[in-house]
C-alpha positions as semicolon CSV with decimal commas, in nm:
position;residue;x (nm);y (nm);z (nm)
1;X;3,302;1,132;-1,766
2;X;3,567;0,892;-1,581
3;X;3,473;0,693;-1,312
4;X;3,669;0,709;-0,991
5;X;3,865;0,459;-0,835
6;X;3,802;0,596;-0,512
7;X;3,637;0,911;-0,325
8;X;3,869;1,149;-0,498
9;X;3,723;1,441;-0,726
10;X;3,355;1,464;-0,696
11;X;3,064;1,257;-0,726
12;X;2,822;1,339;-1,004
13;X;2,434;1,242;-0,949
14;X;2,189;1,177;-1,235
15;X;1,843;1,207;-1,129
16;X;1,540;1,004;-1,248
17;X;1,414;1,041;-1,614
18;X;1,164;1,321;-1,667
19;X;1,307;1,493;-1,397
20;X;1,575;1,755;-1,381
21;X;1,831;1,926;-1,156
22;X;1,848;2,248;-1,318
23;X;1,626;2,548;-1,307
24;X;1,428;2,610;-1,615
25;X;1,385;3,003;-1,732
26;X;1,149;3,078;-1,999
27;X;1,075;3,412;-2,149
28;X;0,696;3,544;-2,112
29;X;0,637;3,786;-2,405
30;X;0,310;3,891;-2,250
31;X;0,468;4,008;-1,901
32;X;0,819;4,076;-2,072
33;X;0,990;3,887;-1,770
34;X;1,148;3,556;-1,735
35;X;0,976;3,286;-1,551
36;X;1,158;3,047;-1,315
37;X;1,058;2,672;-1,284
38;X;1,254;2,517;-1,001
39;X;1,418;2,181;-1,034
40;X;1,258;1,863;-0,951
41;X;1,510;1,620;-0,912
42;X;1,357;1,420;-0,610
43;X;1,557;1,187;-0,377
44;X;1,672;0,910;-0,585
45;X;2,000;0,934;-0,816
46;X;2,230;0,715;-1,034
47;X;2,584;0,827;-0,898
48;X;2,939;0,824;-1,063
49;X;3,240;0,930;-0,896
50;X;3,468;1,124;-1,132
51;X;3,817;1,206;-1,102
52;X;4,025;1,482;-1,241
53;X;4,405;1,587;-1,283
54;X;4,398;1,954;-1,248
55;X;4,204;2,276;-1,284
56;X;4,141;2,227;-1,656
57;X;4,006;1,866;-1,614
58;X;3,780;1,992;-1,340
59;X;3,663;2,275;-1,585
60;X;3,599;2,022;-1,837
61;X;3,407;1,814;-1,626
62;X;3,194;2,078;-1,502
63;X;3,122;2,199;-1,879
64;X;3,022;1,855;-1,981
65;X;2,806;1,823;-1,671
66;X;2,624;2,151;-1,708
67;X;2,474;2,056;-2,056
68;X;2,256;1,792;-1,902
69;X;1,995;1,931;-1,685
70;X;1,967;1,603;-1,517
71;X;2,322;1,612;-1,364
72;X;2,433;1,773;-1,036
73;X;2,744;1,755;-0,833
74;X;2,817;1,661;-0,481
75;X;3,132;1,700;-0,267
76;X;3,047;1,360;-0,081
77;X;3,186;1,023;-0,159
78;X;2,957;0,717;-0,191
79;X;2,977;0,489;0,098
80;X;3,176;0,155;0,028
81;X;2,839;-0,025;0,046
82;X;2,684;0,207;-0,230
83;X;2,983;0,209;-0,444
84;X;2,976;-0,166;-0,448
85;X;2,612;-0,195;-0,531
86;X;2,662;0,069;-0,798
87;X;2,922;-0,112;-0,967
88;X;2,741;-0,438;-0,970
89;X;2,410;-0,249;-1,077
90;X;2,525;0,048;-1,264
91;X;2,164;0,134;-1,362
92;X;2,027;0,139;-1,005
93;X;1,898;0,463;-0,837
94;X;1,990;0,521;-0,471
95;X;1,838;0,771;-0,226
96;X;2,029;1,077;-0,145
97;X;2,135;1,046;0,221
98;X;2,417;1,221;0,423
99;X;2,280;1,113;0,753
100;X;2,108;0,771;0,844
101;X;1,724;0,827;0,835
102;X;1,575;0,589;1,059
103;X;1,672;0,255;0,964
104;X;1,792;0,354;0,608
105;X;2,194;0,389;0,584
106;X;2,342;0,725;0,424
107;X;2,478;0,692;0,070
108;X;2,735;0,935;0,118
109;X;3,038;1,021;0,334
110;X;3,233;1,335;0,400
111;X;3,546;1,332;0,171
112;X;3,828;1,575;0,135
113;X;3,828;1,778;-0,186
114;X;4,045;1,999;-0,334
115;X;3,735;2,236;-0,450
116;X;3,480;2,440;-0,252
117;X;3,130;2,573;-0,373
118;X;3,017;2,915;-0,273
119;X;2,654;3,044;-0,357
120;X;2,638;3,444;-0,326
121;X;2,282;3,557;-0,426
122;X;2,186;3,902;-0,531
123;X;2,503;4,058;-0,598
124;X;2,471;4,392;-0,766
125;X;2,678;4,454;-1,062
126;X;2,865;4,797;-1,061
127;X;2,726;5,032;-1,349
128;X;3,065;5,013;-1,550
129;X;3,049;4,637;-1,550
130;X;3,001;4,522;-1,907
131;X;2,904;4,132;-1,921
132;X;2,932;4,096;-2,289
133;X;3,253;4,275;-2,370
134;X;3,452;4,257;-2,038
135;X;3,308;3,991;-1,788
136;X;3,629;3,917;-1,621
137;X;3,625;4,261;-1,462
138;X;3,260;4,194;-1,314
139;X;3,408;3,852;-1,190
140;X;3,725;3,989;-1,052
141;X;3,543;4,274;-0,879
142;X;3,316;4,018;-0,707
143;X;3,598;3,790;-0,618
144;X;3,769;4,059;-0,440
145;X;3,474;4,235;-0,298
146;X;3,299;3,912;-0,164
147;X;3,567;3,648;-0,107
148;X;3,876;3,640;0,143
149;X;4,210;3,720;0,016
150;X;4,312;3,362;-0,005
151;X;4,072;3,360;-0,305
152;X;4,237;3,661;-0,482
153;X;4,453;3,669;-0,758
154;X;4,417;3,293;-0,866
155;X;4,363;3,158;-1,189
156;X;4,008;3,066;-1,249
157;X;3,740;2,931;-1,450
158;X;3,405;3,080;-1,477
159;X;3,091;3,096;-1,712
160;X;2,796;3,308;-1,774
161;X;2,474;3,110;-1,785
162;X;2,200;3,364;-1,881
163;X;2,140;3,701;-2,003
164;X;2,017;3,864;-1,688
165;X;2,166;3,670;-1,419
166;X;2,527;3,654;-1,397
167;X;2,595;3,290;-1,259
168;X;2,960;3,256;-1,217
169;X;3,105;2,931;-1,165
170;X;3,468;3,009;-1,096
171;X;3,739;2,733;-0,984
172;X;4,065;2,905;-0,881
173;X;4,408;2,708;-0,922
174;X;4,719;2,812;-0,667
175;X;5,017;2,667;-0,573
176;X;4,967;2,814;-0,214
177;X;4,961;2,561;0,035
178;X;4,743;2,770;0,256
179;X;4,483;2,775;-0,023
180;X;4,287;2,485;-0,186
181;X;4,423;2,388;-0,552
182;X;4,062;2,454;-0,687
183;X;3,757;2,663;-0,578
184;X;3,444;2,650;-0,736
185;X;3,249;2,964;-0,663
186;X;2,897;3,044;-0,774
187;X;2,781;3,412;-0,781
188;X;2,450;3,532;-0,874
189;X;2,388;3,901;-0,981
190;X;2,066;4,077;-1,108
């Protein structure tokens, strides 16, 4: 991951050791069901601000991040104070705060980004959807059914993350000034 010189791009958070920022699914052969263990990332993280030049760079960054259950992404940028502290103490962990809590200052500030995340749960696939041989059709259908026209017919990056649930991270790239250059959408279907 390339460190950012400013607030552009996105901020990657690493949780403390022995914690994770990803749900864990395990197959139980006795019940013939998947069991979910929620993430337990806690409130303290080691931040890294990252930049990318285009859709392919953002997709590569997400591909890299998704392989580590201790990593997550936030849209906010580090405050100047935290950015300096992280620079001088690269192994330090900081409390994740967007707003002041008592006498504890926030660690993040709002930052303009070229992407947005939308989380849509329990989207039912059509009977004709085939996630093995033609996943693009299911993704395209979900985008057209669930999202505004500005998200239709743009170049996308997406990934299928499990056999039972379709978790799509789609990043759309467009030159239309009315649309964000990158859009990251996350849909779950069961």
